[in-house]
N, C-alpha and C positions, 0 to 999 in steps of 0.2 A: 479315693485321693487322686490327683492328675500326676503325671510325671513331670516335673518341673526340671531334672538335671539332664543336662545334655550327654551325648554317648561320648566316651572315652577311647580315642584312638590311640592305644599305647605302643604300637609298633609300628614303627618305621620302617619299610622292608626294602629300601631301595627300589621304589615302583616308579614306574614311568608316568606321567600326566602328560593329558593331550596338550599339543601346541597349537596355536592359532598361526595362521598366515597372514595375519593383518599386522602391516607396520605401524610402529608408533607415529602419532600424528601431534606435533609440537607446534603450538602457536603463543604467543603472549599472553592469550587469555588462559591458558592451559594451567592448573595447578601445577604440574611439574612441567620443568623445561629442562631439556638437555644442555649439559656443558661441550658446546661445540669441540670435535677431535677427542672428548675424553675417552678413556678406555679403564676397565676394570681389569686386576691382575688374573692369572690364570686361576682355575678352580671353580668357575662360573657352572652350576648343574645345566646339563644339555636341555633339561625340559623348559627352562626360563628362557631359552632363546626363540627368537624368530624362525619358523619352519624353514623360510627361504634360505636361511642362511646357516642352520645348526650342521649340516652335515658338510660344509665347507671349513669347518673349524676343526683345527687338530685336536682329537680326542673325543669329538663327538660323532666321528664318522661311523656312519653306521646306525645310527640312533632311529629307533622306528617309536612314534608317538603312538600311544593306545587311543582307539577310536572309539566313537559310540559302541554301545553293545548292539549288536545287529540281531535279528529274530532266529537268524540260524545258530549264531553263538549262544542266544538264551536257550535253543533248545538243545545244542552240545552241552551247556552246563546240566541241563535238567537231568540228561542222561547220565552224566558223571556223576552227580548225586544221587542217582538211583544206586548206580555201581557202587559207591562207597557204602551205600546203606545195606547193601547186600554182601560186601565184603566185611565191613566193619561199622558198627552201628556209631552214626554220626552224635549221639546224645550218650552222655556221660551224667550221672546222677551222684549226688553226693548226701551225707548225712546232715541230719539238721543242723544248722548254724556253724557248719565246716566249710573250709575250702581245701581240705587235703583231700588226696584220693585213695578210696578203698581199693584193696586188691581187686576186686570185680573192674572197678572203674580203670585202674590202672593197665588192666588186661586190654581194656576196649581203647584206650588211647594208645597203647603200643600197635594195637591193630590197625589203627588209623595211620598212625605212622609208617608202617610198612605199607601199606597201600598209597599214601603219599609219594613213596619214594619210587614207587612205579611210574608216577605221573611228574616228574620234576618241572614240566613246564606249564603246571597248573598251579594257581594261586587258592589261598583257602582263609577263611574267616572264623573266628570262634567267637561265639555268642555267648555271655553269661547270663544266667537266670537265678530267681529265687521264687520260694514259697510267698505266701500274702502274710506272714506273720513278721511283725517288726514295723519299723517305719521305712519310709521312702529311702531317706539317705542313708541308712544303715545297710538296705539291702542292696543299694545300688553300689556301695563299697564292697560287700559280700560276694555281689556275682562278678564284679571286677577282678578281685581275688581270684576267684573260682576259674574265670578264663584265663587269668595269668597262672595257675597250676598248671592247666591243659596245654598251652602253650610251652612252657618251660619243659614238659614231659616230651612234648614231641621234637623239641629242639635236642634235648638229649640222646633222642632217638635216631639222630642223623637228618630231621627235616632243617632245611637251609632257612634261615629267616627270611630270605628274598621270596619264598613261597608262602608266608603267612601276611596276607594282606592287611588284617586288623583286627584289634582285640576290641569287643563292643561290649558293654555292661547296660541290660535292659532291666536291671533290678526285680522289682516286682510287677512290672507293668504288662508282662505277657503270660499270663498264666495258662496253662493247660487245663487246669480245671479251676472252677471259682470256688474257692473255699478258704474259709480264714483257719483251717486246721493247718499242720504243719504236714502238707501234703507233698511227699517225695518225688512225684511226678514233675513237680514244679521246680524243683531243687537240681538246675542241670545247666550242663554248655553243651551248644549246639555247634559242631564243625561242618561248613558249607563251602562248595567250590564256588568262587565269586569272581574268577578271572583266569587270564593267561599270563605267564610270565615271559614278556617279549625280550627283555635284554635287561642286565644290572644297570643300576643306575651309572650315568656317565657324566664327567665333567670335561670342562674344556681345558687342554693341557699349556694354552697360550692366552696371552691378555686379549680381551674381546670388547669390540668398539661398543659403547651405550646404545649407539642407536641398532644394533642387533638382539637389544633383551627387550623380552615382551614387555608393554608399558606396567602392567599389575606389579611386576618384580623391581620395578625401576627403585621405590624405595628401600629395598634391600641393599643398594648399592649407592650410597652418599656420595660416592666421588662422580657419579654421573648426572645428579640432580642439582641445578642451579637454586639458588635463593628465589623465591617467586618475587618479582618487582612489586613494589607498592606505589600505586599511582595515588598523587594527593589531588585531591578534586578542588575545586574554589568553592569557598562558602555560598550556601545559596544567596540570592538575592533576598534582601529582607522583606518580609509579607508587608504589603501596604496598610496602613491602617484602616479599620473597618469604621465606615461612616457612625457619627454617632446621631445624626438627626439630618433628614433631609426635607427640604422644604421646595413644592414645585406647585406651578400653576400653567392655565393655558389660558390665550385670549383670542378673539376672533372679531374682526371688525365687521362692518357690515356688508362689505364685499367678500362673496364665499370663496374668493381665490387668495385671500391674505388672511394669514393667522400667525399666532406666536406661541411658542411654548418656552416655559425657564424654571430653573431649578436653583438651589443653593444647597449644597453639602457641608456639614460640618464633621472634620474627623477628629478621631480620639487624640492626633498630635497637634489640635489647634488650627490646622490648615482648613481653608474655605476655597470651595470650589465653585463658582458661579457660572452657569451656562445657560445660554437661550438659543433658541433655533426660530429663525422667521420665514415664512414662505411667501412668496408673492409671485401666484401663478406656478410655474414648476421652476422659478429659482429659488434657492435654498440659500439663507446665510446663517451660518453658525459661529457665534462669539461665546469662547470660554475666558474666564479671570479665574486665576489661581493665585491664591495669596499664601504663601508658606515660607517660613524660614527669613521673614522680614522684607521678602521681596515679592512684587504684585507682577505676575505674568499675564498678558492679553493675546489671546490668539484667534485669529478670523479665519475659518474654513480650515483648521487645523494647521495653519501656519503662525509663527509668533510673529507678532509687528511691534509689540513694543514692551519695555519693561520700567518699572519704578520702584521707589520704596512704598511701602503701605500707605503712606501720607499723601503720595502723589508727587513727592520731590524726586529729583534726579530723574526724571522721566526721559527715556532713551529708545528711539524708534529703531527698530532691526530691518534691516533692509530684506525686500522679499520679492 
């Protein structure tokens, strides 16, 4: 069975997320528009602010954004995890269907805590696992409780919550041994080094201009966001009725340079259009007669020259 549940991040440990140095771009077509001159009260998390402004705001001085993990840092974390494994096993096993620590497991967690207290600048994550017995949903919750148990024990032994980056449940999706039996090796939590603690979470102590907040965080501050304007577009022009029948013919005199083509089109709305094109050498004359709405309109070479009623009365010449 595939793992359909998402990972549970239980511990928000006052961590610093990366800031972008990109200023918000606001325009009429943007889904979010800033209210000019608006600001939000003090208390905005510093990591929500644009990097070019963050250190200029009272309360955020000294804010250091976390960067992408470099190759050197990845190597350092691998070394630290090796040291953790040598000083205190990162793996804690549990009894079948249990989320409480055995005396042996408690001693391992205590050893982990003692090692963590030597590296207060390092952050850790705790990952929960189960064996393959039972349903996916049940094991997801069980693995989560096991990770919570380890985290609670670490905190009780003096580890600061700011050092605990995340608590994650993998349920039964990552067994070490593929067996449907209640395998103890699979019933475990794993503690790993996952980052450096740069600084505690900081907040602005003064009101902050809306233009200094990163665009993804603007929805968290409704006072900054104007209601999007709604543009009412005029209704589209009516679609001309499709012709229901068209009659056309061509005639040609005995002289090759003279010919005539004509057509009559009847539309669904009852209108009728008669058109003829005559050629005499290189000279072309186009005549179009449109009968619609009780009016007959005559055009020559694209210009209206006369109008009348359908019976020919009320004939009006149109200057051109």
